[in-house]
N, C-alpha and C positions, 0 to 999 in steps of 0.2 A: 209422332203422335203422343200427346200428353193429355191427361185428364186432370183438371185443377178443381179443387174444392176450397172451402174456406181456409183450411189449415194444411192441406196435403197436395202433393203432386204425385200422380201415378204415371209412370212412364214404362216403356218396354225395358225388359232386363237387358243388361249389357255384360260383356265378358269381365269387365272390371268390378262387377258385383260379387265375384267369386268368394272373397273372404267373408262378406256379410251373409251371403247365402249359406256358406258352410256353418257359420255361427248359428243361424236360424234353423237349418235343416238337421243339425247334429244334436239339437236339444230334445232328447226323447221325452222328457217330462212335459215340455211345452207342446210338443206334437203328439201327445198321447192319443188323441182321437184321429190323428192323421198319420198313423204309423207307417203307411205306405210311402210317405214323403221323407222319412228319416234316412239320413246317410251316415255311414260309419267313418268315412275319411274324406279328404280333400278331393280325391279323384272322383268319388261318387257324387260329390257336390258339383264338380265341374260337369259331369255327364248330365246331371239333373238340370243345371243351368243351361247347358247347350240344348237340351231337349225343349225347355221352355222357350228359348230364343227361336229355335227351328219351327216349333208349332205356331208361334206368332207369325213368323215370316211366311209360312206356307198356308196360313189362313185356317188351320185346324182349331186354333184357340186364340184367346185374347188373354195374355198373361202380363200383369203389370207389377213392377216394384212399387210399393207404397213408400213414399219419402216424406219426411218432415224436416223442413229447413235443410234440404239436400241430403239428409241421411236416410239410408234404407232402413225401414222399421218393420216391414212385413211385405206381404204379397196378396193380391186379389186377382181373380180372373174367372174366365169361363171357357169350357171346351164347347166347340160347336158339335152338337150331337145329331143334328139333322138340318137339312136345308130343304124347305118346302117352296112351292111356287109363290107363296106370299111372304116368305121371310125365314130367318134362321131360328133355331131352337138351341139354347145353350144350357149347360149345367155349371153352376157357379160355386166357388169356394174361396176361402181366405184364411190367413194366418198372420200372426203379429208377434213380435218379440215381447217377452213377458213384461219387461219394464214399461211397456206402453199399453198394457191392458187397463181396462176400466176407465178410459179417458175419452171414449166416444170415437176413437179413430177408425175402428173397423166399421162401425155404423156409417160414418161419414164416407169412407172409401166405398162401401157397398152401395150406398145411394148414388155416389158419383159414377160408379161402374154401371149400375142399372140405367141411369140417365143416358150414358154413352150407348149402351146396348140398344135401348129402345129408340133414341132420337137420332143416332148416327150410324149404327151398325145393322140396321134392318132386322133386329131380333123381334120376334113376335111372342116368345115365351122363354122364360128363364126358370130353371128348376134348381133345387139344392136339397140337401139332406143332412141329417145328423143323428147320433144316438140319442135316445130319449133322456139319458142322464146328463147330457151336455147342455145344461141350462143356459150358460152364457151365449152359446151359439144360437139356441132357440130364441132367446131374447132379441138378438140382432136381427134374425130372420123376421120376427114379428114387427120390430121397429121400422124396418125398411119396407114393409108391405107384403111380404110373402104370406101366403095362406097355406095352412096344413091341408094336404090332400090325402095322405095315407099314413097309417100306423102299421108297420110290419112287425108283428110280435115275434120275438126270438128269431130274427131273420138273418143276423150276421154274426159271424164269429169274431170276437175281439177280446184280447187280453184273457184268454183261457175260458171264455164262456160265450154263450149265445146272448145277443143283446137286441133290444127293440130298436128299430130304425124308423125315423120319422121323415117323410118326404114333403117338401114344400114347393110352391110355384107361384109365379106372378106372370100375368099376360100383359102385353103392351097396352091393351085397352083399359087395364086396371091402373096403370102407371100414370101419374100426373106429369106429363111432359111440359 
């Protein structure tokens, strides 16, 4: 299964993505807001990659490597958080290698994934969240059509202090398929 956009191909992760995943997941500065994804060594990266592959295979999540001209440059996906009689609900996230920031790749990948979720994966709702101070992520969320649903003040511990968390969502009927 592959998702193609104008410039990108998103595909399931594979075991041979290990070195690129290690490069991506060991970059603490780049993953500052996603510190739960940071790995300290190659073995932790291998376990993280295997978990992503397993969750994709057993239907718990949709995790895709974002590739540009065949090179892995990031990741995008969603966890299935609920299955209702009328469709799935997912929670989405993304990350990108720093040298590819500010070129529209994540916005493009997020749109492609939302189209897949709503048109092919029977999702009825996708949620996402970020810290208030993470303006680049907020901008992506707004560009692709997410609407802010909640502002949780000083609700999450991060980097030595309590921070505000913003929650966003989009429903299938809001998405232009």
